[in-house]
Every structure is written in C-alpha cells, then in structure tokens.
C-alpha positions as CSV (number, residue, x, y, z in Angstrom):
1,M,-54.4,73.5,-140.6
2,A,-53.5,74.0,-144.2
3,F,-53.9,70.3,-144.8
4,N,-57.2,70.3,-142.9
5,F,-58.6,72.6,-145.6
6,S,-56.8,71.1,-148.5
7,E,-58.3,69.5,-151.6
8,A,-56.6,66.2,-150.6
9,K,-58.3,66.1,-147.3
10,K,-61.7,67.1,-148.8
11,F,-61.7,64.6,-151.6
12,N,-60.3,61.8,-149.5
13,T,-63.1,62.5,-147.0
14,W,-65.7,62.3,-149.7
15,R,-64.5,58.9,-150.6
16,R,-64.6,57.8,-147.0
17,L,-68.1,59.0,-146.7
18,W,-69.1,57.1,-149.8
19,L,-67.5,54.0,-148.2
20,Y,-69.4,54.6,-144.9
21,L,-72.7,54.9,-146.7
22,A,-72.1,51.7,-148.8
23,R,-71.0,49.8,-145.7
24,G,-74.1,51.0,-143.7
25,E,-76.4,50.1,-146.6
26,R,-74.9,46.6,-146.8
27,M,-75.3,46.1,-143.0
28,L,-79.0,46.9,-143.4
29,G,-79.5,44.4,-146.2
30,L,-79.0,46.2,-149.5
31,P,-77.3,44.0,-152.2
32,I,-73.7,45.4,-151.8
33,T,-70.9,42.9,-151.6
34,E,-67.8,42.9,-149.3
35,E,-65.7,42.8,-152.5
36,Q,-67.2,46.1,-153.6
37,L,-66.5,47.6,-150.2
38,Q,-62.9,46.4,-150.2
39,E,-62.4,47.8,-153.7
40,M,-63.6,51.2,-152.5
41,E,-61.5,51.1,-149.3
42,S,-58.3,50.2,-151.3
43,N,-58.8,53.2,-153.5
44,L,-59.6,55.9,-150.9
45,E,-56.4,57.8,-151.6
46,N,-56.0,56.8,-155.2
47,I,-57.4,60.0,-156.6
48,D,-56.7,61.0,-160.2
49,Y,-57.0,64.7,-159.9
50,K,-56.4,65.3,-163.6
51,M,-59.3,63.1,-164.5
52,A,-61.5,64.7,-161.8
53,A,-60.7,68.2,-163.2
54,E,-61.5,67.0,-166.7
55,E,-64.8,65.5,-165.6
56,E,-65.7,68.7,-163.7
57,K,-64.9,70.8,-166.7
58,K,-67.3,68.7,-168.7
59,L,-70.0,68.1,-166.2
60,R,-69.8,71.5,-164.3
61,H,-70.5,69.5,-161.1
62,D,-67.7,68.8,-158.7
63,V,-69.4,65.9,-156.8
64,M,-70.4,64.0,-159.9
65,A,-67.0,64.5,-161.3
66,H,-65.5,62.8,-158.3
67,V,-68.2,60.1,-158.4
68,H,-67.1,59.2,-161.9
69,T,-63.4,59.4,-161.0
70,F,-63.9,57.1,-158.0
71,A,-66.0,54.7,-160.1
72,H,-63.2,54.6,-162.7
73,C,-60.8,53.1,-160.2
74,C,-63.6,51.0,-158.6
75,P,-65.4,49.3,-161.5
76,K,-66.9,46.6,-159.3
77,A,-68.4,49.2,-156.9
78,A,-69.2,51.8,-159.5
79,A,-72.9,51.0,-159.5
80,I,-73.4,51.6,-155.8
81,I,-71.2,54.7,-155.1
82,H,-73.3,57.6,-153.9
83,L,-76.4,55.4,-153.7
84,G,-79.4,57.3,-152.4
85,A,-77.3,60.4,-151.6
86,T,-77.3,64.0,-152.7
87,S,-74.2,66.2,-153.2
88,C,-74.6,67.7,-149.7
89,Y,-74.1,64.2,-148.2
90,V,-70.4,64.5,-149.0
91,G,-70.2,68.3,-149.2
92,D,-71.8,69.2,-145.9
93,N,-70.7,66.2,-143.9
94,T,-67.1,66.9,-145.0
95,D,-67.4,70.5,-143.9
96,L,-68.6,69.4,-140.5
97,I,-65.6,67.0,-140.2
98,V,-63.2,69.7,-141.2
99,L,-64.7,72.2,-138.7
100,R,-64.4,69.6,-136.0
101,D,-60.8,68.8,-136.9
102,G,-60.1,72.5,-137.2
103,F,-61.2,73.1,-133.6
104,D,-59.1,70.1,-132.5
105,I,-56.1,71.8,-134.0
106,L,-56.8,75.2,-132.4
107,L,-57.8,74.2,-128.9
108,P,-54.4,72.9,-127.8
109,K,-52.7,75.9,-129.4
110,L,-54.9,78.3,-127.4
111,A,-54.3,76.2,-124.3
112,R,-50.5,76.6,-124.8
113,V,-50.8,80.3,-125.1
114,I,-52.8,80.4,-121.8
115,S,-50.2,78.2,-120.2
116,R,-47.3,80.5,-121.2
117,L,-49.1,83.6,-120.0
118,A,-50.0,81.8,-116.7
119,G,-46.3,81.2,-116.1
120,F,-45.5,84.8,-116.9
121,A,-48.3,86.0,-114.6
122,Q,-47.1,83.9,-111.7
123,E,-43.5,85.1,-112.2
124,H,-44.5,88.7,-112.1
125,A,-47.5,88.5,-109.7
126,T,-45.9,90.9,-107.1
127,L,-44.1,93.3,-109.5
128,P,-45.9,96.7,-109.1
129,T,-46.7,98.7,-112.2
130,L,-48.8,101.7,-113.1
131,G,-52.4,100.9,-113.9
132,F,-54.0,103.0,-116.6
133,T,-57.6,104.1,-117.1
134,H,-58.3,106.2,-120.2
135,Y,-54.6,105.6,-120.8
136,Q,-53.9,108.0,-117.9
137,P,-51.9,106.8,-114.9
138,A,-54.2,105.3,-112.3
139,Q,-53.8,103.2,-109.1
140,L,-51.0,100.6,-109.2
141,T,-51.6,97.0,-110.2
142,T,-49.0,94.3,-110.9
143,V,-47.5,93.1,-114.1
144,G,-48.9,89.6,-113.3
145,K,-52.4,90.9,-112.5
146,R,-52.6,92.8,-115.8
147,C,-51.5,89.6,-117.6
148,C,-54.4,87.8,-115.8
149,L,-56.8,90.1,-117.5
150,W,-55.4,88.8,-120.8
151,I,-55.6,85.2,-119.6
152,Q,-59.2,85.7,-118.5
153,D,-60.3,86.7,-122.0
154,L,-58.5,83.8,-123.5
155,C,-60.1,81.4,-121.0
156,M,-63.4,82.6,-122.2
157,D,-62.3,81.9,-125.7
158,L,-61.2,78.4,-124.8
159,R,-64.6,77.7,-123.3
160,N,-66.3,79.1,-126.3
161,L,-64.2,77.0,-128.7
162,E,-64.8,73.9,-126.6
163,R,-68.5,74.6,-126.6
164,A,-68.7,75.2,-130.4
165,R,-66.7,72.0,-131.0
166,S,-68.8,69.9,-128.7
167,E,-72.1,71.1,-130.2
168,L,-71.1,70.3,-133.7
169,R,-73.3,67.5,-135.1
170,F,-73.3,65.4,-138.3
171,R,-75.6,66.1,-141.2
172,G,-75.9,62.4,-141.8
173,V,-78.0,60.8,-144.5
174,K,-80.9,63.2,-145.2
175,G,-81.5,63.2,-148.9
176,T,-82.1,66.1,-151.3
177,T,-84.4,68.2,-149.1
178,G,-83.8,66.6,-145.8
179,T,-86.8,64.2,-145.8
180,Q,-84.7,61.0,-146.4
181,A,-87.2,60.0,-149.1
182,S,-84.6,58.4,-151.3
183,F,-83.4,56.2,-148.5
184,L,-87.0,55.3,-147.5
185,Q,-87.5,54.1,-151.1
186,L,-84.2,52.1,-151.0
187,F,-85.4,50.3,-147.8
188,E,-88.9,49.8,-149.2
189,G,-90.7,52.0,-146.6
190,D,-88.8,50.7,-143.6
191,H,-88.4,53.8,-141.4
192,S,-86.3,52.0,-138.8
193,K,-83.7,51.1,-141.4
194,V,-83.5,54.7,-142.6
195,E,-82.9,55.9,-139.0
196,E,-80.4,53.1,-138.4
197,L,-78.4,54.0,-141.5
198,D,-78.3,57.6,-140.3
199,R,-77.0,56.4,-136.9
200,L,-74.4,54.0,-138.4
201,V,-72.9,56.5,-140.8
202,T,-72.8,59.2,-138.1
203,E,-70.9,56.8,-135.8
204,M,-68.5,55.8,-138.5
205,A,-67.6,59.5,-139.1
206,G,-66.8,59.9,-135.4
207,F,-69.9,61.9,-134.4
208,Q,-72.3,61.2,-131.6
209,Q,-75.3,63.1,-132.9
210,T,-76.9,64.3,-136.1
211,Y,-79.0,67.3,-136.7
212,M,-82.4,65.7,-136.5
213,V,-83.9,68.1,-139.1
214,T,-82.1,69.6,-142.1
215,G,-83.0,71.0,-145.5
216,Q,-80.7,70.0,-148.2
217,T,-77.9,71.4,-146.1
218,Y,-77.3,71.7,-142.4
219,S,-78.4,75.0,-141.0
220,R,-75.9,77.7,-141.9
221,K,-76.3,79.1,-138.4
222,V,-73.8,76.3,-137.5
223,D,-71.2,78.3,-139.5
224,I,-72.1,81.4,-137.6
225,D,-71.4,79.7,-134.3
226,S,-68.1,78.3,-135.5
227,V,-66.8,81.6,-137.0
228,A,-68.2,83.8,-134.2
229,V,-66.1,82.1,-131.5
230,L,-63.0,82.6,-133.7
231,S,-63.9,86.3,-134.3
232,S,-64.3,86.7,-130.6
233,L,-60.8,85.1,-130.1
234,G,-59.5,87.7,-132.6
235,A,-60.9,90.5,-130.4
236,S,-59.0,89.1,-127.4
237,V,-55.8,88.8,-129.3
238,H,-56.1,92.3,-130.7
239,K,-56.5,93.7,-127.2
240,I,-53.6,91.7,-125.8
241,C,-51.2,92.7,-128.6
242,T,-52.3,96.3,-128.4
243,D,-51.4,96.4,-124.7
244,I,-48.0,94.9,-125.6
245,R,-47.5,97.5,-128.3
246,L,-48.3,100.3,-125.8
247,L,-46.1,98.9,-123.2
248,A,-43.3,98.6,-125.8
249,N,-43.7,102.3,-126.4
250,L,-43.3,102.9,-122.7
251,K,-40.2,100.6,-122.7
252,E,-41.7,98.6,-119.9
253,M,-42.2,95.4,-121.9
254,E,-41.1,94.0,-125.2
255,E,-41.9,91.1,-127.4
256,P,-39.0,88.9,-128.6
257,F,-36.5,90.7,-130.7
258,E,-33.9,88.7,-132.6
259,K,-30.2,89.5,-132.2
260,E,-29.8,90.6,-135.8
261,Q,-33.4,91.9,-136.3
262,I,-33.8,95.3,-137.9
263,G,-36.6,97.5,-136.6
264,S,-36.4,100.2,-139.3
265,S,-34.4,100.7,-142.5
266,A,-33.9,104.4,-141.6
267,M,-33.8,104.4,-137.8
268,P,-31.4,101.7,-136.6
269,Y,-32.2,102.1,-132.9
270,K,-35.9,101.1,-133.4
271,R,-37.3,97.9,-131.8
272,N,-40.7,97.7,-133.4
273,P,-43.3,95.2,-132.0
274,M,-43.8,93.7,-135.4
275,R,-45.2,90.3,-134.1
276,S,-47.9,92.1,-132.1
277,E,-48.6,94.3,-135.0
278,R,-49.1,91.3,-137.2
279,C,-51.4,89.7,-134.7
280,C,-53.5,92.9,-134.6
281,S,-53.6,93.1,-138.4
282,L,-54.8,89.5,-138.8
283,A,-57.1,89.8,-135.8
284,R,-59.0,92.6,-137.5
285,H,-59.5,90.4,-140.5
286,L,-60.7,87.5,-138.3
287,M,-63.1,89.7,-136.5
288,M,-64.8,90.8,-139.7
289,L,-65.1,87.2,-141.2
290,V,-68.2,86.5,-139.0
291,L,-70.2,88.9,-141.3
292,D,-70.0,86.3,-144.1
293,P,-71.8,83.4,-142.4
294,L,-74.3,85.9,-140.9
295,Q,-75.2,87.1,-144.3
296,T,-75.2,83.6,-145.8
297,A,-77.6,82.2,-143.1
298,A,-79.9,85.1,-143.5
299,V,-80.4,84.8,-147.3
300,Q,-80.9,81.0,-147.6
301,W,-84.2,80.3,-149.3
302,F,-86.4,77.5,-148.0
303,E,-84.5,74.2,-148.1
304,R,-81.3,75.6,-149.7
305,T,-79.9,78.0,-152.3
306,L,-76.5,77.6,-153.8
307,D,-75.3,81.2,-153.2
308,D,-73.8,80.0,-149.9
309,S,-71.2,77.7,-151.6
310,A,-68.6,80.1,-153.0
311,N,-68.7,82.3,-149.9
312,R,-68.3,79.4,-147.5
313,R,-65.3,78.0,-149.4
314,I,-63.5,81.3,-148.7
315,C,-64.7,82.4,-145.2
316,L,-64.5,79.1,-143.4
317,P,-60.9,78.2,-144.3
318,E,-59.8,81.8,-143.9
319,A,-61.3,82.0,-140.4
320,F,-59.5,78.8,-139.2
321,L,-56.3,79.5,-141.0
322,T,-56.2,83.1,-139.6
323,A,-56.9,81.9,-136.1
324,D,-54.2,79.3,-136.5
325,V,-51.4,81.7,-137.5
326,I,-52.5,84.2,-134.9
327,L,-52.2,81.6,-132.1
328,S,-48.8,80.4,-133.4
329,T,-47.5,84.0,-133.4
330,L,-49.0,84.8,-130.0
331,Q,-47.4,81.7,-128.5
332,N,-44.0,82.9,-129.9
333,I,-44.6,86.3,-128.3
334,T,-45.6,84.9,-124.9
335,E,-42.6,82.6,-124.8
336,G,-40.2,85.5,-125.1
337,L,-41.8,88.5,-123.3
338,V,-39.2,90.8,-121.7
339,V,-40.0,93.0,-118.7
340,Y,-37.9,96.0,-117.7
341,P,-38.5,96.5,-113.9
342,K,-36.3,99.6,-113.6
343,V,-38.3,101.5,-116.3
344,I,-41.5,100.4,-114.6
345,E,-40.1,101.7,-111.2
346,R,-39.1,105.0,-112.7
347,H,-42.6,105.5,-114.1
348,I,-44.2,104.6,-110.8
349,L,-42.0,107.1,-108.9
350,Q,-43.0,109.8,-111.4
351,E,-46.7,109.3,-110.4
352,L,-46.6,107.8,-106.9
353,P,-46.3,111.1,-105.0
354,F,-49.7,112.2,-106.2
355,M,-51.2,108.7,-105.5
356,A,-49.8,108.7,-102.0
357,T,-51.6,112.0,-101.0
358,E,-54.6,110.2,-99.6
359,N,-52.4,108.0,-97.4
360,I,-50.5,111.1,-96.3
361,I,-53.7,112.8,-95.3
362,M,-54.8,109.7,-93.3
363,A,-51.4,109.6,-91.5
364,M,-51.6,113.3,-90.6
365,V,-55.1,112.8,-89.2
366,K,-53.8,109.9,-87.1
367,A,-51.0,112.2,-85.9
368,G,-53.6,114.8,-84.7
369,G,-54.0,116.9,-87.8
370,N,-57.1,118.3,-89.3
371,R,-58.2,116.5,-92.5
372,Q,-59.5,119.6,-94.3
373,D,-56.4,121.7,-93.5
374,C,-54.1,118.9,-94.6
375,H,-56.1,118.4,-97.8
376,E,-55.8,122.1,-98.7
377,R,-52.0,122.2,-98.1
378,I,-51.4,119.1,-100.2
379,R,-53.6,120.5,-103.0
380,V,-51.5,123.6,-103.1
381,L,-48.2,121.7,-103.1
382,S,-49.5,119.2,-105.7
383,Q,-50.4,122.0,-108.1
384,Q,-46.9,123.5,-107.6
385,A,-45.3,120.1,-108.3
386,A,-47.5,119.5,-111.3
387,A,-46.4,122.8,-112.8
388,V,-42.8,121.7,-112.5
389,V,-43.5,118.5,-114.3
390,K,-45.7,120.0,-117.1
391,Q,-44.3,123.5,-117.6
392,E,-40.6,123.0,-116.8
393,G,-40.2,119.3,-117.8
394,G,-38.8,118.5,-114.3
395,D,-39.3,115.6,-112.0
396,N,-42.2,115.3,-109.6
397,D,-40.9,117.1,-106.4
398,L,-44.1,116.8,-104.3
399,M,-42.4,114.7,-101.7
400,S,-39.5,117.2,-101.4
401,R,-42.1,120.0,-100.9
402,I,-43.9,118.0,-98.2
403,R,-40.6,117.3,-96.5
404,S,-39.7,121.0,-96.5
405,D,-43.1,122.0,-95.0
406,P,-43.0,122.1,-91.2
407,Y,-46.8,121.4,-91.2
408,F,-46.0,117.8,-92.2
409,S,-43.2,117.3,-89.6
410,P,-45.3,114.8,-87.6
411,I,-45.1,112.3,-90.4
412,H,-41.8,113.1,-92.1
413,G,-40.3,109.9,-90.7
414,Q,-43.2,107.8,-92.3
415,L,-42.9,109.2,-95.8
416,Q,-40.6,106.5,-97.2
417,L,-42.9,103.8,-95.9
418,L,-46.0,105.6,-97.2
419,L,-44.3,105.7,-100.7
420,R,-43.5,102.0,-100.9
421,P,-45.1,100.8,-104.2
422,S,-46.0,97.4,-102.7
423,S,-48.4,99.1,-100.4
424,F,-50.5,100.4,-103.3
425,I,-51.2,97.1,-105.2
426,G,-54.0,95.9,-103.0
427,C,-54.9,92.2,-103.3
428,A,-53.4,91.9,-106.8
429,P,-50.7,89.2,-105.9
430,Q,-53.3,87.1,-104.1
431,Q,-55.8,87.5,-107.0
432,V,-53.2,86.2,-109.4
433,V,-52.5,83.1,-107.3
434,R,-56.1,82.3,-106.7
435,F,-57.1,82.9,-110.3
436,L,-54.4,80.7,-111.7
437,E,-55.0,77.9,-109.1
438,Q,-58.7,77.8,-109.1
439,E,-59.7,78.7,-112.7
440,V,-56.8,78.6,-115.2
441,R,-54.9,75.5,-114.4
442,P,-58.0,73.2,-114.0
443,M,-59.0,74.3,-117.6
444,L,-55.6,73.2,-118.9
445,V,-55.5,69.7,-117.4
446,R,-57.1,68.0,-120.4
447,Y,-54.4,69.5,-122.6
448,A,-51.5,68.5,-120.4
449,S,-50.0,66.1,-123.0
450,Q,-50.0,68.8,-125.6
451,M,-48.1,71.6,-123.7
452,E,-44.6,70.9,-125.0
453,G,-42.9,72.6,-128.0
454,K,-41.9,76.2,-128.7
455,V,-42.9,78.2,-131.7
456,E,-40.1,79.4,-134.0
457,L,-41.4,81.9,-136.5
458,E,-40.1,82.7,-140.0
459,L,-41.3,86.3,-140.2
C-alpha cells in the first residue's frame, strides 16, 4: 500500500497516461509517429527526480515540471506530450487508478480476516458463554455465535468496499472545464473522434466507464464514497477489538501474546491486549478521516477550486494506509485468538442459577405446582442468594437453597439437567452453521487464491 501512494507510482502513472493519450491521438489521425511513442514508452520509469524538483521550484507547478522532465529524456516526443490535456488529466486520473488499486489491495486482506474468523466461529459454534446486554450478564450465547456478529459486520464492509471499487470510473480526457473543447479543436470539430479518444484512453487505463460529465476534476463525492466505506470498516474493527479487550479483562479470551512479550514495565503479570488497543486507536483515526472529503466536496466552487488538493494528498493516502495496517493487525489477532473454556464455564455457573429460574418454574408447574407460589418462593430464595454474592462476596448458592427447600422436592432430580448450559443457547450453533455456509463462504469464493499466508507483526 505504501508503494501504491508513493511518488514513484504517481509519476510513473503520469507518464503512462501521457503515453495513452498520445497513442490514442495517433490512432485517431493526429500527426504523432510510432517513433515518438516508442521513445515515450522506453522512458516511462526513467524519471530524473532531481530535475523535476528543480523545475517545480522554478515553475511552481508540479505537472508542468514533470512535462519538462519527461520531454528532456524524450526530445523527439517533447512537442506532443500532454497535447490537449489539463493538469487534472494526469492528476485526477492517477488518483482514480490509485484508489482502484488501493481497494484491490484491501479486499483480499479483509477477506482473509473474515476467513480466519469463520474458522474460529465454526470451531467454537457450540461452546456456551455468557451473553451481555448493557455489559450485564444476559442469556447464554456461544463463542462462535458472538464471533458471527463480528463477521457479519465485516461482510457488510466487504460488500461496501466491493461496491465502491466497482463504481469507480475514469475521468478520461475532458479538458480544462470538462467540455473537451481543446480536443474538439484538435480533431477539427469531429465530436465522434473526441468521444472515441475518451473511450480509448479509458480502456488503456483499465477502466470500463468514464464519468460522462466532469468539471475540471471528477466530482469530489467520489472521494467521499471511497473514504466512507473505509471509515465504516474502522467502526467494525473498533467494535470487534473492543469486545476482545473486554473479554481479555474477563480472562475468557486473549489475543496472541509472545513468549517473551512484556505487558507492563511495573507489573510483570500483565497481559495487555496491545494489538487490539492499537487497532482501536487507528480505527478512531480512520473513522474521522471521512470528514475531510465531506468538507472538500461541499466547498468546491463551480468547475473546480484548488483548495481540495493539499487536503486530498493527506486524507486519501492516510485512509487507505490506515485501513491496510488495521487489517494486517486484525489478521494477526484472528490467527492467534486463545479461548479459556474453564473460565467461561466458571462465569456461566455464577449466573446460570438465576437464568434457570424460569425453567425451574415450568418444571414445577408440570409436576403439579402453582406457578405464582413457585415464583414467590424462587424470588425470596434468589434475593437471599444475591445478598450472599453481593454483600458477602460468596458464590451463588441459589441451587443449594432450592435443593434444601422441600417445596421443590418434586424436581430435585431434574435440577442438574435444568442447569445444563447447552440447554440455554437456543439455535446459536445452527445459526453459526447456516450463516457460514449460506452467506460467508460464498462471499469468499472469489478470493480463494489469496487466502494463504499468515501475518507476522513487528510491534
């Protein structure tokens, strides 16, 4: 991703775009020779950056500085480089190529994270765990089902990134204010040749469509669409990694922790979830970056104003680079998640007696008891057990109280069965299987050849 937003990629792409333009103009009858095209092609990567910097310092114009630098090593083609074009021909079209290639880098990375989590969800599809609402213990779910909530968000992100990538178009050859007037003059009023040049250059650049109307630039709402889906991905990652951090506090789950890793300089026992914390930190930055293209699109005047340029040179690379490192880090986390079933079981047993009270009431009614009488007796015993937990710091002894109460003797033999955690997880295991088979794995088919490789981080 760093190369995708590098100066080398940008300026090499500018030269390719100048070659595409000259080649298209020759194909449509302008007096450009094959020798000129060959000279340009042989010097695509022969960029004298020192000369370009000196030219830009003198001209205060980056595109013209590189026109002169390219012309210096292509003397035969010098007269036809940038013919009919405006700066945004290379600037905006290059940005669109870079955005497209950036999505192509991110999409398989996101697919790999989803794949790793899908394997984790399948492995733990039936492992009961406490659910939490308001971060208070709620009905049981399973470790795999909770993971599917993470996967579902990431699948939405995958679809959003795919859509944003597929809807990117090329600016093409549109001239200074988008009217193509310079090209119409070059082709002596032949509108069909202007349209054909636009199509040819677009095809050479690897796009299927152009934006049919532009000002000097393509609409800056395109940048909003591109960064918005990345900011949305940031929100998903922040939620996932926050959950992992909370589970690490409960000692139910941990991210990878190296053998010699130190969690704290003062507290040697600590195992801080630093990878997840880093993802959350970067995700907050990524979520905020969408404000830049929103503001930029809103304040563009008429056909274009240059106050977009410096802002875009910061926010667009930062959005893609941040998303890239977040996904690499998240893949590393998902490839080494550790679950502690015994801790999970202990937490379940602390809360399950309260959760089982409704099942106990139903069993008593089936055994001939009165629902209201049973409810009142359990309410009293539950309050007593809660006082032991909260005021004395003891274990939840509700079941012991129920076993000691003769009123519940008709179901004493059923209590162990009624307290089996697997009877409280509903359809969670089946939901995991169905979700992975019907929704997740079909989405990953197109990325099947890019699923290999683990991420080793230098943190």
